[in-house]
LUMDO-739092 format. One record per residue (C-alpha): residue in three letters; x, y, z. Coordinates in pm, 1 decimal. Layout:
! LUMDO-739092
<rec "ALA"; <X; Y; Z>>
...
***
This chain:
! LUMDO-739092
<rec "UNK"; <17699.3; 7310.9; 14743.8>>
<rec "UNK"; <17919.2; 7293.6; 14433.9>>
<rec "UNK"; <18240.4; 7095.1; 14458.8>>
<rec "UNK"; <18536.4; 7189.4; 14240.9>>
<rec "UNK"; <18702.7; 6899.1; 14065.8>>
<rec "UNK"; <18942.6; 7126.1; 13883.1>>
<rec "UNK"; <19318.5; 7090.4; 13923.3>>
<rec "UNK"; <19457.8; 7413.2; 13788.9>>
<rec "UNK"; <19824.7; 7498.1; 13776.9>>
<rec "UNK"; <19977.0; 7843.0; 13796.0>>
<rec "UNK"; <19936.8; 8038.2; 13476.3>>
<rec "UNK"; <20041.0; 8397.1; 13440.4>>
<rec "UNK"; <20124.7; 8615.1; 13148.2>>
<rec "UNK"; <20143.5; 8986.0; 13074.2>>
<rec "UNK"; <19886.4; 9152.3; 12852.4>>
<rec "UNK"; <19913.0; 9510.7; 12737.9>>
<rec "UNK"; <19663.5; 9727.4; 12919.4>>
<rec "UNK"; <19442.7; 9990.2; 12765.9>>
<rec "UNK"; <19595.5; 10335.5; 12731.3>>
<rec "UNK"; <19586.3; 10533.0; 13055.3>>
<rec "UNK"; <19785.8; 10794.2; 13237.7>>
<rec "UNK"; <20012.3; 10513.5; 13357.8>>
<rec "UNK"; <20091.8; 10185.1; 13189.5>>
<rec "UNK"; <19879.2; 9900.3; 13321.8>>
<rec "UNK"; <19961.4; 9534.3; 13275.1>>
<rec "UNK"; <19754.8; 9225.3; 13340.6>>
<rec "UNK"; <19852.1; 8910.1; 13523.6>>
<rec "UNK"; <19620.2; 8612.0; 13478.5>>
<rec "UNK"; <19646.2; 8364.5; 13766.3>>
<rec "UNK"; <19443.8; 8074.4; 13909.7>>
<rec "UNK"; <19127.1; 8142.1; 14104.8>>
<rec "UNK"; <19069.1; 7774.8; 14186.9>>
<rec "UNK"; <19231.4; 7432.5; 14152.3>>
<rec "UNK"; <19556.5; 7258.5; 14247.1>>
<rec "UNK"; <19754.3; 7582.1; 14252.5>>
<rec "UNK"; <19531.3; 7704.2; 14536.2>>
<rec "UNK"; <19529.0; 7588.6; 14899.0>>
<rec "UNK"; <19206.9; 7449.3; 15043.5>>
<rec "UNK"; <19103.1; 7540.8; 15396.2>>
<rec "UNK"; <19086.4; 7243.8; 15632.0>>
<rec "UNK"; <18746.4; 7195.7; 15795.4>>
<rec "UNK"; <18583.1; 6942.9; 16022.9>>
<rec "UNK"; <18340.2; 6694.7; 15871.7>>
<rec "UNK"; <18028.4; 6893.3; 15964.0>>
<rec "UNK"; <18148.2; 7214.5; 15799.6>>
<rec "UNK"; <18301.0; 7037.4; 15499.5>>
<rec "UNK"; <17960.9; 6886.1; 15417.1>>
<rec "UNK"; <17816.3; 7225.8; 15326.7>>
<rec "UNK"; <18109.7; 7464.0; 15292.7>>
<rec "UNK"; <18420.8; 7489.5; 15079.0>>
<rec "UNK"; <18699.0; 7744.9; 15081.4>>
<rec "UNK"; <19039.6; 7795.7; 14923.3>>
<rec "UNK"; <19303.0; 8063.9; 14878.7>>
<rec "UNK"; <19498.8; 8137.8; 14559.8>>
<rec "UNK"; <19822.9; 8333.1; 14544.6>>
<rec "UNK"; <19826.7; 8662.7; 14358.8>>
<rec "UNK"; <20100.0; 8912.3; 14270.3>>
<rec "UNK"; <20317.4; 9113.5; 14509.1>>
<rec "UNK"; <20199.5; 8950.1; 14832.4>>
<rec "UNK"; <19826.3; 8962.0; 14750.3>>
<rec "UNK"; <19596.9; 8660.0; 14742.9>>
<rec "UNK"; <19234.7; 8577.3; 14667.8>>
<rec "UNK"; <19014.0; 8363.2; 14893.4>>
<rec "UNK"; <18685.0; 8211.9; 14777.3>>
<rec "UNK"; <18426.4; 8082.8; 15022.7>>
<rec "UNK"; <18109.6; 7892.8; 14932.8>>
<rec "UNK"; <17849.1; 7815.0; 15199.3>>
<rec "UNK"; <17532.1; 7652.2; 15066.1>>
<rec "UNK"; <17364.2; 7949.7; 14894.2>>
<rec "UNK"; <17624.1; 8220.3; 14947.8>>
<rec "UNK"; <17963.5; 8265.4; 14787.5>>
<rec "UNK"; <18213.3; 8544.4; 14793.6>>
<rec "UNK"; <18573.0; 8653.7; 14752.8>>
<rec "UNK"; <18811.1; 8816.6; 14998.0>>
<rec "UNK"; <19140.9; 8981.6; 14904.3>>
<rec "UNK"; <19436.1; 8947.3; 15141.9>>
<rec "UNK"; <19768.5; 9126.5; 15156.9>>
<rec "UNK"; <20068.4; 8958.6; 15316.9>>
<rec "UNK"; <19840.4; 8697.9; 15472.9>>
<rec "UNK"; <19593.7; 8944.0; 15626.9>>
<rec "UNK"; <19236.9; 8958.5; 15494.1>>
<rec "UNK"; <19140.7; 9310.1; 15386.9>>
<rec "UNK"; <18810.2; 9481.4; 15469.0>>
<rec "UNK"; <18576.8; 9430.9; 15174.0>>
<rec "UNK"; <18235.2; 9537.7; 15044.5>>
<rec "UNK"; <17986.4; 9410.6; 14785.2>>
<rec "UNK"; <18188.3; 9098.1; 14706.2>>
<rec "UNK"; <17936.4; 8821.2; 14783.8>>
<rec "UNK"; <17662.5; 8668.0; 14568.5>>
<rec "UNK"; <17432.0; 8369.0; 14531.6>>
<rec "UNK"; <17655.8; 8133.3; 14331.4>>
<rec "UNK"; <17549.9; 7921.1; 14037.3>>
<rec "UNK"; <17743.6; 7637.9; 13873.6>>
<rec "UNK"; <18103.3; 7655.9; 13996.2>>
<rec "UNK"; <18049.5; 7995.8; 14155.3>>
<rec "UNK"; <18380.4; 8140.9; 14041.0>>
<rec "UNK"; <18581.8; 8105.5; 13721.6>>
<rec "UNK"; <18913.3; 7925.2; 13702.2>>
<rec "UNK"; <19116.5; 8243.6; 13651.0>>
<rec "UNK"; <19139.9; 8597.5; 13787.4>>
<rec "UNK"; <19301.5; 8884.1; 13601.1>>
<rec "UNK"; <19501.9; 9118.6; 13822.8>>
<rec "UNK"; <19546.7; 9469.8; 13683.2>>
<rec "UNK"; <19898.3; 9574.5; 13780.6>>
<rec "UNK"; <20051.9; 9922.0; 13780.6>>
<rec "UNK"; <20411.3; 9994.6; 13890.1>>
<rec "UNK"; <20442.4; 9638.0; 14017.2>>
<rec "UNK"; <20136.2; 9651.4; 14246.6>>
<rec "UNK"; <19780.4; 9541.8; 14167.4>>
<rec "UNK"; <19521.4; 9817.2; 14150.6>>
<rec "UNK"; <19227.5; 9591.8; 14065.4>>
<rec "UNK"; <19118.8; 9234.4; 14004.9>>
<rec "UNK"; <18871.2; 9110.4; 13743.4>>
<rec "UNK"; <18691.9; 8799.8; 13865.5>>
<rec "UNK"; <18467.9; 8580.2; 13653.3>>
<rec "UNK"; <18164.2; 8451.8; 13836.9>>
<rec "UNK"; <17832.5; 8273.9; 13788.7>>
<rec "UNK"; <17539.5; 8417.2; 13982.4>>
<rec "UNK"; <17188.1; 8292.8; 14045.3>>
<rec "UNK"; <16954.7; 8594.2; 14068.2>>
<rec "UNK"; <16697.0; 8609.6; 14344.3>>
<rec "UNK"; <16428.5; 8592.8; 14076.5>>
<rec "UNK"; <16549.8; 8244.7; 13977.8>>
<rec "UNK"; <16400.0; 8075.3; 14287.8>>
<rec "UNK"; <16611.0; 7763.0; 14244.2>>
<rec "UNK"; <16586.6; 7746.6; 13865.9>>
<rec "UNK"; <16904.0; 7733.9; 13653.5>>
<rec "UNK"; <16731.6; 7912.4; 13364.0>>
<rec "UNK"; <16828.6; 8259.8; 13486.9>>
<rec "UNK"; <17189.6; 8190.9; 13589.5>>
<rec "UNK"; <17413.5; 8469.0; 13458.7>>
<rec "UNK"; <17782.7; 8504.0; 13382.6>>
<rec "UNK"; <17944.0; 8824.1; 13507.6>>
<rec "UNK"; <18275.1; 9000.6; 13554.0>>
<rec "UNK"; <18328.5; 9147.6; 13900.1>>
<rec "UNK"; <18577.0; 9436.0; 13905.5>>
<rec "UNK"; <18738.2; 9478.8; 14248.8>>
<rec "UNK"; <18951.4; 9768.7; 14367.2>>
<rec "UNK"; <19267.0; 9646.2; 14542.0>>
<rec "UNK"; <19498.8; 9835.0; 14777.3>>
<rec "UNK"; <19723.2; 9721.1; 15061.1>>
<rec "UNK"; <19456.7; 9826.2; 15314.5>>
<rec "UNK"; <19117.1; 9751.5; 15156.6>>
<rec "UNK"; <18923.9; 9597.9; 14868.8>>
<rec "UNK"; <18574.5; 9660.3; 14733.3>>
<rec "UNK"; <18358.5; 9603.9; 14427.5>>
<rec "UNK"; <18381.4; 9880.2; 14168.5>>
<rec "UNK"; <18151.9; 9740.7; 13900.2>>
<rec "UNK"; <17975.9; 9434.4; 13763.5>>
<rec "UNK"; <17972.0; 9383.0; 13386.5>>
<rec "UNK"; <17774.6; 9119.0; 13202.5>>
<rec "UNK"; <18022.1; 8852.0; 13099.1>>
<rec "UNK"; <17850.8; 8756.0; 12773.8>>
<rec "UNK"; <17809.7; 9104.1; 12630.1>>
<rec "UNK"; <18025.5; 9201.8; 12328.2>>
<rec "UNK"; <18378.0; 9302.2; 12432.2>>
<rec "UNK"; <18293.1; 9240.6; 12798.2>>
<rec "UNK"; <18655.5; 9186.9; 12901.4>>
<rec "UNK"; <18769.0; 9499.0; 12718.5>>
<rec "UNK"; <18502.5; 9696.6; 12904.0>>
<rec "UNK"; <18604.9; 9539.1; 13236.2>>
<rec "UNK"; <18971.0; 9625.6; 13179.9>>
<rec "UNK"; <18881.3; 9979.2; 13082.6>>
<rec "UNK"; <18667.3; 10018.7; 13396.7>>
<rec "UNK"; <18940.1; 9876.6; 13619.8>>
<rec "UNK"; <19211.6; 10095.6; 13472.9>>
<rec "UNK"; <19009.7; 10418.8; 13471.9>>
<rec "UNK"; <18796.5; 10392.1; 13784.8>>
<rec "UNK"; <18956.2; 10161.8; 14041.2>>
<rec "UNK"; <19226.9; 10397.3; 14166.3>>
<rec "UNK"; <18985.2; 10683.6; 14231.1>>
<rec "UNK"; <18695.6; 10471.2; 14358.6>>
<rec "UNK"; <18616.4; 10538.3; 14726.6>>
<rec "UNK"; <18530.4; 10217.3; 14910.0>>
<rec "UNK"; <18235.8; 10270.0; 15143.9>>
<rec "UNK"; <18140.0; 10597.5; 14973.9>>
<rec "UNK"; <18098.3; 10532.0; 14603.2>>
<rec "UNK"; <17847.1; 10274.1; 14485.2>>
<rec "UNK"; <17949.5; 10002.9; 14237.1>>
<rec "UNK"; <17790.6; 10020.6; 13892.9>>
<rec "UNK"; <17610.5; 9727.4; 13732.6>>
<rec "UNK"; <17558.4; 9655.5; 13364.0>>
<rec "UNK"; <17438.2; 9296.4; 13364.8>>
<rec "UNK"; <17131.4; 9155.3; 13192.2>>
<rec "UNK"; <16923.1; 8852.9; 13291.8>>
<rec "UNK"; <16862.2; 8801.0; 12919.9>>
<rec "UNK"; <17187.8; 8888.7; 12743.0>>
<rec "UNK"; <17416.8; 8738.7; 13008.2>>
<rec "UNK"; <17217.2; 8424.1; 13085.2>>
<rec "UNK"; <17448.8; 8124.9; 13050.3>>
<rec "UNK"; <17174.1; 7940.6; 12865.3>>
<rec "UNK"; <17237.4; 8173.9; 12569.0>>
<rec "UNK"; <17559.6; 7976.9; 12514.0>>
<rec "UNK"; <17360.0; 7661.9; 12449.9>>
<rec "UNK"; <17352.5; 7536.1; 12090.5>>
<rec "UNK"; <17611.9; 7793.5; 11986.1>>
<rec "UNK"; <17989.7; 7780.4; 11945.7>>
<rec "UNK"; <18231.0; 8056.6; 11853.7>>
<rec "UNK"; <18509.0; 8005.5; 11602.9>>
<rec "UNK"; <18760.2; 7976.8; 11886.8>>
<rec "UNK"; <18686.7; 7911.5; 12254.0>>
<rec "UNK"; <18912.8; 7843.4; 12552.1>>
<rec "UNK"; <18748.8; 7610.3; 12802.8>>
<rec "UNK"; <18830.3; 7453.1; 13137.7>>
<rec "UNK"; <18838.1; 7071.8; 13124.4>>
<rec "UNK"; <18922.9; 6904.4; 13454.3>>
<rec "UNK"; <19179.4; 7171.9; 13530.0>>
<rec "UNK"; <19335.3; 7180.3; 13184.8>>
<rec "UNK"; <19289.5; 7465.4; 12941.6>>
<rec "UNK"; <19167.2; 7335.4; 12607.9>>
<rec "UNK"; <19104.4; 7517.3; 12282.4>>
<rec "UNK"; <18789.4; 7446.8; 12083.6>>
<rec "UNK"; <18794.6; 7537.7; 11714.9>>
<rec "UNK"; <18480.8; 7529.6; 11500.7>>
<rec "UNK"; <18508.8; 7583.4; 11125.5>>
<rec "UNK"; <18242.2; 7746.9; 10911.0>>
<rec "UNK"; <18148.1; 7395.6; 10792.3>>
<rec "UNK"; <18084.1; 7278.3; 11148.0>>
<rec "UNK"; <18404.0; 7076.0; 11197.7>>
<rec "UNK"; <18499.9; 7082.7; 11567.9>>
<rec "UNK"; <18840.0; 7009.6; 11719.9>>
<rec "UNK"; <18936.7; 7031.3; 12086.5>>
<rec "UNK"; <19307.1; 7035.6; 12171.8>>
<rec "UNK"; <19497.9; 7070.6; 12496.6>>
<rec "UNK"; <19633.5; 7422.7; 12520.2>>
<rec "UNK"; <19767.3; 7410.3; 12878.5>>
<rec "UNK"; <19743.1; 7054.0; 13021.3>>
<rec "UNK"; <19726.3; 7043.6; 13399.2>>
<rec "UNK"; <20055.9; 6962.3; 13568.2>>
<rec "UNK"; <19967.0; 6601.2; 13652.2>>
<rec "UNK"; <19903.0; 6504.2; 13289.6>>
<rec "UNK"; <20185.8; 6371.6; 13074.3>>
<rec "UNK"; <20031.0; 6529.5; 12765.4>>
<rec "UNK"; <20191.7; 6776.5; 12526.4>>
<rec "UNK"; <20020.4; 7107.3; 12442.4>>
<rec "UNK"; <19843.5; 7078.0; 12108.1>>
<rec "UNK"; <19742.0; 6714.9; 12164.8>>
<rec "UNK"; <19407.5; 6635.3; 12001.6>>
<rec "UNK"; <19139.0; 6546.6; 12257.3>>
<rec "UNK"; <18831.7; 6545.3; 12031.1>>
<rec "UNK"; <18755.7; 6558.7; 11659.6>>
<rec "UNK"; <18403.9; 6570.4; 11523.1>>
<rec "UNK"; <18126.5; 6800.2; 11409.5>>
<rec "UNK"; <17852.0; 7028.2; 11536.3>>
<rec "UNK"; <17506.6; 7064.8; 11383.7>>
<rec "UNK"; <17216.9; 7252.5; 11543.7>>
<rec "UNK"; <17399.7; 7240.7; 11877.2>>
<rec "UNK"; <17459.0; 6865.1; 11870.8>>
<rec "UNK"; <17827.6; 6773.7; 11896.9>>
<rec "UNK"; <17947.5; 6425.5; 11807.0>>
<rec "UNK"; <18270.7; 6260.8; 11707.6>>
<rec "UNK"; <18574.7; 6079.3; 11841.7>>
<rec "UNK"; <18740.8; 6153.3; 12176.8>>
<rec "UNK"; <19072.2; 6009.5; 12292.9>>
<rec "UNK"; <19216.9; 5870.5; 12615.4>>
<rec "UNK"; <19588.6; 5864.1; 12683.2>>
<rec "UNK"; <19841.3; 5648.3; 12860.8>>
<rec "UNK"; <20216.0; 5704.5; 12866.5>>
<rec "UNK"; <20388.9; 5482.6; 12613.7>>
<rec "UNK"; <20064.3; 5386.3; 12438.1>>
<rec "UNK"; <19893.9; 5526.2; 12129.7>>
<rec "UNK"; <19576.4; 5730.9; 12195.4>>
<rec "UNK"; <19262.9; 5518.1; 12218.4>>
<rec "UNK"; <18960.4; 5666.1; 12041.7>>
<rec "UNK"; <18592.0; 5624.8; 12123.8>>
<rec "UNK"; <18264.1; 5780.5; 12010.9>>
<rec "UNK"; <18099.1; 6053.7; 12217.1>>
<rec "UNK"; <17815.3; 6299.2; 12167.0>>
<rec "UNK"; <17636.4; 6569.4; 12358.3>>
<rec "UNK"; <17536.9; 6934.9; 12384.6>>
<rec "UNK"; <17617.2; 7248.2; 12574.9>>
<rec "UNK"; <17369.4; 7303.2; 12856.9>>
<rec "UNK"; <17382.9; 7610.1; 13081.8>>
<rec "UNK"; <17729.9; 7694.4; 12956.9>>
<rec "UNK"; <17881.3; 7347.1; 13004.1>>
<rec "UNK"; <17955.3; 7125.7; 12703.8>>
<rec "UNK"; <17900.7; 6762.9; 12805.6>>
<rec "UNK"; <18007.8; 6471.1; 12586.2>>
<rec "UNK"; <17924.6; 6110.4; 12675.3>>
<rec "UNK"; <18009.6; 5769.1; 12538.8>>
<rec "UNK"; <18142.7; 5429.5; 12643.3>>
<rec "UNK"; <18518.6; 5473.5; 12693.8>>
<rec "UNK"; <18805.6; 5224.8; 12649.3>>
<rec "UNK"; <18922.0; 5010.8; 12944.0>>
<rec "UNK"; <19285.8; 4914.3; 12944.6>>
<rec "UNK"; <19437.5; 4593.4; 13065.6>>
<rec "UNK"; <19806.9; 4522.2; 13113.1>>
<rec "UNK"; <20026.3; 4760.8; 12917.8>>
<rec "UNK"; <19848.9; 4909.3; 12618.4>>
<rec "UNK"; <19601.3; 4624.6; 12574.6>>
<rec "UNK"; <19236.2; 4737.5; 12540.9>>
<rec "UNK"; <18979.0; 4521.5; 12719.1>>
<rec "UNK"; <18674.6; 4687.6; 12566.0>>
<rec "UNK"; <18441.0; 4981.2; 12626.0>>
<rec "UNK"; <18268.5; 5081.4; 12948.0>>
<rec "UNK"; <18006.9; 5344.6; 13034.0>>
<rec "UNK"; <18135.1; 5343.8; 13392.7>>
<rec "UNK"; <18483.6; 5462.6; 13293.7>>
<rec "UNK"; <18589.7; 5802.8; 13426.7>>
<rec "UNK"; <18644.8; 5900.7; 13063.3>>
<rec "UNK"; <18285.6; 5821.1; 12960.3>>
<rec "UNK"; <18176.3; 6172.6; 13061.9>>
<rec "UNK"; <18369.3; 6479.2; 12947.3>>
<rec "UNK"; <18276.4; 6828.3; 13069.4>>
<rec "UNK"; <18404.4; 7156.0; 12926.0>>
<rec "UNK"; <18318.1; 7466.6; 13121.0>>
<rec "UNK"; <18288.2; 7814.2; 12973.8>>
<rec "UNK"; <18509.3; 8058.7; 13163.7>>
<rec "UNK"; <18475.4; 8440.1; 13157.6>>
<rec "UNK"; <18845.8; 8519.9; 13185.2>>
<rec "UNK"; <18963.5; 8248.5; 12947.0>>
<rec "UNK"; <18702.0; 8364.6; 12696.0>>
<rec "UNK"; <18881.7; 8699.5; 12675.8>>
<rec "UNK"; <19173.2; 8526.4; 12505.8>>
<rec "UNK"; <18933.8; 8372.6; 12253.1>>
<rec "UNK"; <18788.0; 8715.0; 12186.5>>
<rec "UNK"; <19134.0; 8852.6; 12113.0>>
<rec "UNK"; <19199.8; 8559.7; 11881.9>>
<rec "UNK"; <18879.9; 8648.3; 11694.4>>
<rec "UNK"; <18997.9; 9004.9; 11628.6>>
<rec "UNK"; <19189.8; 9127.8; 11326.9>>
<rec "UNK"; <19542.1; 9249.1; 11415.5>>
<rec "UNK"; <19478.4; 9605.7; 11296.6>>
<rec "UNK"; <19411.0; 9939.7; 11460.8>>
<rec "UNK"; <19051.9; 10020.4; 11549.3>>
<rec "UNK"; <18897.4; 10319.8; 11377.9>>
<rec "UNK"; <18827.3; 10454.0; 11029.5>>
<rec "UNK"; <18978.9; 10313.7; 10708.2>>
<rec "UNK"; <18956.8; 10479.3; 10367.1>>
<rec "UNK"; <19025.8; 10325.8; 10026.3>>
<rec "UNK"; <19392.7; 10363.1; 9944.8>>
<rec "UNK"; <19314.3; 10539.6; 9614.9>>
<rec "UNK"; <19120.2; 10812.5; 9796.2>>
<rec "UNK"; <19269.2; 11085.9; 10021.6>>
<rec "UNK"; <19159.0; 11073.3; 10385.7>>
<rec "UNK"; <19038.6; 11434.0; 10356.6>>
<rec "UNK"; <18797.3; 11335.2; 10076.7>>
<rec "UNK"; <18643.9; 11028.3; 10242.7>>
<rec "UNK"; <18279.2; 10953.0; 10158.5>>
<rec "UNK"; <18020.7; 10688.8; 10242.6>>
<rec "UNK"; <18140.7; 10498.2; 9935.9>>
<rec "UNK"; <18507.9; 10490.8; 10037.9>>
<rec "UNK"; <18510.7; 10472.9; 10419.8>>
<rec "UNK"; <18460.1; 10184.9; 10662.5>>
<rec "UNK"; <18489.6; 10155.5; 11040.1>>
<rec "UNK"; <18664.5; 9870.9; 11222.9>>
<rec "UNK"; <18518.8; 9843.3; 11574.1>>
<rec "UNK"; <18748.0; 9567.5; 11698.1>>
<rec "UNK"; <18476.7; 9311.6; 11623.1>>
<rec "UNK"; <18367.0; 9379.1; 11267.1>>
<rec "UNK"; <18353.0; 9639.1; 10991.2>>
<rec "UNK"; <18068.7; 9885.2; 10962.0>>
<rec "UNK"; <17950.8; 10074.4; 10656.9>>
<rec "UNK"; <17691.1; 10341.9; 10600.1>>
<rec "UNK"; <17322.5; 10243.8; 10596.9>>
<rec "UNK"; <17379.7; 9887.3; 10719.4>>
<rec "UNK"; <17293.1; 9709.6; 11043.5>>
<rec "UNK"; <17479.1; 9387.7; 11123.4>>
<rec "UNK"; <17457.9; 9120.2; 11392.1>>
<rec "UNK"; <17752.0; 8967.8; 11581.5>>
<rec "UNK"; <17994.3; 8817.2; 11328.1>>
<rec "UNK"; <18169.0; 8482.5; 11300.9>>
<rec "UNK"; <18542.6; 8534.7; 11245.2>>
<rec "UNK"; <18767.8; 8260.4; 11110.4>>
<rec "UNK"; <19142.3; 8275.6; 11049.5>>
<rec "UNK"; <19217.3; 8093.8; 10724.6>>
<rec "UNK"; <19525.8; 7882.0; 10645.8>>
<rec "UNK"; <19673.0; 8156.8; 10424.9>>
<rec "UNK"; <19670.7; 8397.8; 10720.0>>
<rec "UNK"; <19373.9; 8604.4; 10603.8>>
<rec "UNK"; <19055.5; 8644.8; 10807.6>>
<rec "UNK"; <18705.2; 8559.0; 10692.6>>
<rec "UNK"; <18414.2; 8742.9; 10854.3>>
<rec "UNK"; <18057.4; 8620.7; 10811.0>>
<rec "UNK"; <17768.5; 8822.4; 10950.5>>
<rec "UNK"; <17397.5; 8883.6; 10903.4>>
<rec "UNK"; <17327.4; 9236.9; 10775.0>>
<rec "UNK"; <17036.8; 9440.0; 10638.9>>
<rec "UNK"; <16987.4; 9775.5; 10468.0>>
<rec "UNK"; <16855.9; 10038.3; 10711.9>>
<rec "UNK"; <16736.6; 10269.8; 10435.4>>
<rec "UNK"; <16444.2; 10046.2; 10337.8>>
<rec "UNK"; <16188.2; 9922.0; 10589.7>>
<rec "UNK"; <16142.3; 9545.8; 10604.9>>
<rec "UNK"; <16470.5; 9461.9; 10433.3>>
<rec "UNK"; <16551.4; 9096.4; 10518.5>>
<rec "UNK"; <16869.0; 8989.3; 10694.3>>
<rec "UNK"; <17126.7; 8856.3; 10447.8>>
<rec "UNK"; <17444.8; 8658.4; 10513.3>>
<rec "UNK"; <17749.5; 8855.7; 10401.3>>
<rec "UNK"; <18096.3; 8700.0; 10384.1>>
<rec "UNK"; <18412.8; 8903.8; 10336.7>>
<rec "UNK"; <18782.5; 8822.2; 10346.0>>
<rec "UNK"; <19053.1; 9051.0; 10481.3>>
<rec "UNK"; <19425.0; 9015.6; 10409.5>>
<rec "UNK"; <19615.3; 9221.4; 10666.7>>
<rec "UNK"; <19924.7; 9393.4; 10527.1>>
<rec "UNK"; <20017.4; 9587.4; 10842.6>>
<rec "UNK"; <19858.2; 9726.9; 11157.6>>
<rec "UNK"; <19711.1; 10005.9; 10941.6>>
<rec "UNK"; <19651.6; 9842.9; 10600.9>>
<rec "UNK"; <19440.9; 9559.6; 10462.5>>
<rec "UNK"; <19289.1; 9433.3; 10139.3>>
<rec "UNK"; <18918.5; 9357.7; 10163.8>>
<rec "UNK"; <18737.8; 9118.0; 9932.0>>
<rec "UNK"; <18357.4; 9117.6; 9935.9>>
<rec "UNK"; <18094.4; 8990.1; 9689.5>>
<rec "UNK"; <18092.0; 9343.1; 9547.8>>
<rec "UNK"; <18456.8; 9452.3; 9529.5>>
<rec "UNK"; <18819.3; 9394.1; 9613.4>>
<rec "UNK"; <18994.3; 9703.6; 9743.0>>
<rec "UNK"; <19288.5; 9816.8; 9952.7>>
<rec "UNK"; <19226.4; 10029.9; 10260.6>>
<rec "UNK"; <19451.3; 10220.2; 10497.9>>
<rec "UNK"; <19393.5; 10371.6; 10842.0>>
<rec "UNK"; <19307.3; 10742.7; 10863.2>>
<rec "UNK"; <19328.7; 10956.8; 11175.4>>
<rec "UNK"; <19000.2; 11120.0; 11267.0>>
<rec "UNK"; <19162.9; 11461.2; 11250.5>>
<rec "UNK"; <19236.0; 11397.8; 10880.0>>
<rec "UNK"; <18875.3; 11309.6; 10793.4>>
<rec "UNK"; <18591.2; 11541.0; 10688.0>>
<rec "UNK"; <18273.7; 11579.4; 10889.3>>
<rec "UNK"; <18085.5; 11394.9; 11030.0>>
<rec "UNK"; <18361.0; 11137.9; 11088.3>>
<rec "UNK"; <18611.8; 11391.9; 11221.4>>
<rec "UNK"; <18410.0; 11456.7; 11539.2>>
<rec "UNK"; <18227.5; 11124.0; 11582.2>>
<rec "UNK"; <18260.2; 10970.0; 11929.0>>
<rec "UNK"; <18398.4; 10627.9; 11838.8>>
<rec "UNK"; <18255.3; 10469.1; 12153.7>>
<rec "UNK"; <17908.8; 10576.0; 12045.7>>
<rec "UNK"; <17945.8; 10374.4; 11723.6>>
<rec "UNK"; <18066.5; 10056.5; 11889.5>>
<rec "UNK"; <18447.5; 10094.4; 11900.0>>
<rec "UNK"; <18591.1; 9934.9; 12214.0>>
***
């Protein structure tokens, strides 16, 4: 059984929903931790079972139960558990993420997006096949049921989950319709996170939300973004500064005491199965701010940072350019006369051009406010063309204009409506070319 040591405080904020017939907002709230209430159990049950309930919006709540090899969620309304279907799984790691995103319409939730870790039956006790997923649950005042499962590590997974919740939840018939699944034992395996770090990540560290930033040179900083309520630490406080090379992270971490300067110590480690672990002998304090020395038995000698599906959505948004998704044409060319030489497509992740195939990019926001995108691309017109690293910089002028600088040119682009473009772009299904 997995015990939760997280102490999470209430966190909620509104996020604009995807376009739909009615406006949909999002409310991100705790799914575990100090803000939730644990169920009291006798000693025998507590040895192999854990359960807690977390408040949601408008009288709803979420309950998570973990019994040895089975975990699951139950939605309640005004204190009464609702009938549910397809909402249990074989849990891996912590079983459930630290946050749940409630999709809210007209003040009432219509769905909940729950981050979870699942151990497939094929795993047979091995952690190598553990997967990260997003469970989309329909919510009404009388029932709840699973609508879909989406692989949590696939590109734009949260955007796809929100789109599914907003479009399908209301019309989904619990007990009649079958939930869809788009999860991969390969693409969504948590081990794929090992030895890799995005430019920006939001992680759960002992109940605090921390932000990890990795530069293109491998410099890594971890700062408190939302310290848990019991910590007398300001947001933005530096927790770790160091570097990453070939998956190995090492540098200086800090411990804190009110009225004393931060005490630094050396740590190192890797991410294994989605959890970044850093270890090193930590400072021991005596009276006041006096340091007695270093100890490997200190509670600060082991630091764990857990990947979280819902928190990762915020990192994904941070890694996106603040411009409209769709086609852009060079500003010196009319939209109606666009050609392969003058048009580019922004998918929400990267830019695409004709006759090129590119892998997932690394996006970095630079000090001057521009964005640098580095990705591996190859020419699709010639067989056997090698992958080549391509770096481009984009200075955003407005939601519909940018200046792009590549090794080949520097040019201004502006957004063009599809209806203003010639064929084939006028009638292209943007979803079919990767726009999310």
